[in-house]
N, C-alpha and C positions, 0 to 999 in steps of 0.2 A: 410666713407668708407665702401661699402659693403664687405658681407664675401667673396664674388667671386673676388673682387678687391684686396682685402687683400690676397687672395690664389694667385693670380697672380703676385702680386709686391712682395712676400716674397723671400728673398734671401738667400742662405746657411747659412749666418751669422744669421739670425734671426730664421731660422729653427733650428740651434745648440742651440741657445739661449733658445728655446722652448723646449728643453730636447733631440733633436735628435743628435745622435752621428754622426762623419763622417763615421762609417760604415753604419748607416741607410742611409745617403745620397747617399753612392755609391750604395749600394742596389737599391735604388729608381732609380738612374739614369740608371743603367744596365737593370731594367725592363722596362723602357720606349723604349728602341731600342732592345728587346729581341732576335727577329727572324734575326737581322742584325749579320754579322761576326764581331766580335772583335778582334781576333788574327788569323794571317795565319802564321804558320810556316812550310815551305815545304809543306807536304801533311797534316799535323794536322791544323786542322781549330777549332776554338771555338766561340760560338754565345756568344751574352751578356748574353742570359739565362743561358749557361753553365758557363759562369764566374761568374754571381750572384751565382749561386749554389755552386760553390767553395769557394768563398768570404764568403757565409753564413756559410758553413761547417766549415772554419778556424776561424769565428766569434765565433761559437758555441763551438769550442775547447777551444780557449783562455777564454771564458766565464766561462767553467766548471773547469778551472784552477784558476778561481778568478781574472781574469784580467777584469777591469772595466775602468771606467773614472778616469783619473790622473794617470794611472799605466802605466809605461815605458815598452817596450818590444823591445827587439832586436832580430835579427835573424844571426845564425852563419851558413856558409856553410858547408856541409858535407865534410869531407877529400874525396879526391879521392882514389879508391884502387888501389894499385899497380898491 
């Protein structure tokens, strides 16, 4: 199999086994469609590039706090102010 055939037939599972994290795969996918709209909520619109940048910031913040492969993370909602 040629290197281009290998690249074309690689799956997310094989990419993950090659050292890519789920976060890496998400960022790569968001980059492919960077100028298209990813989310629309009323007047607020986010392109895939904007979502990619937000995900990258989140990944960096977790990494700086020692979160890496095999570390579980949970998110708790902020309490609403009365």
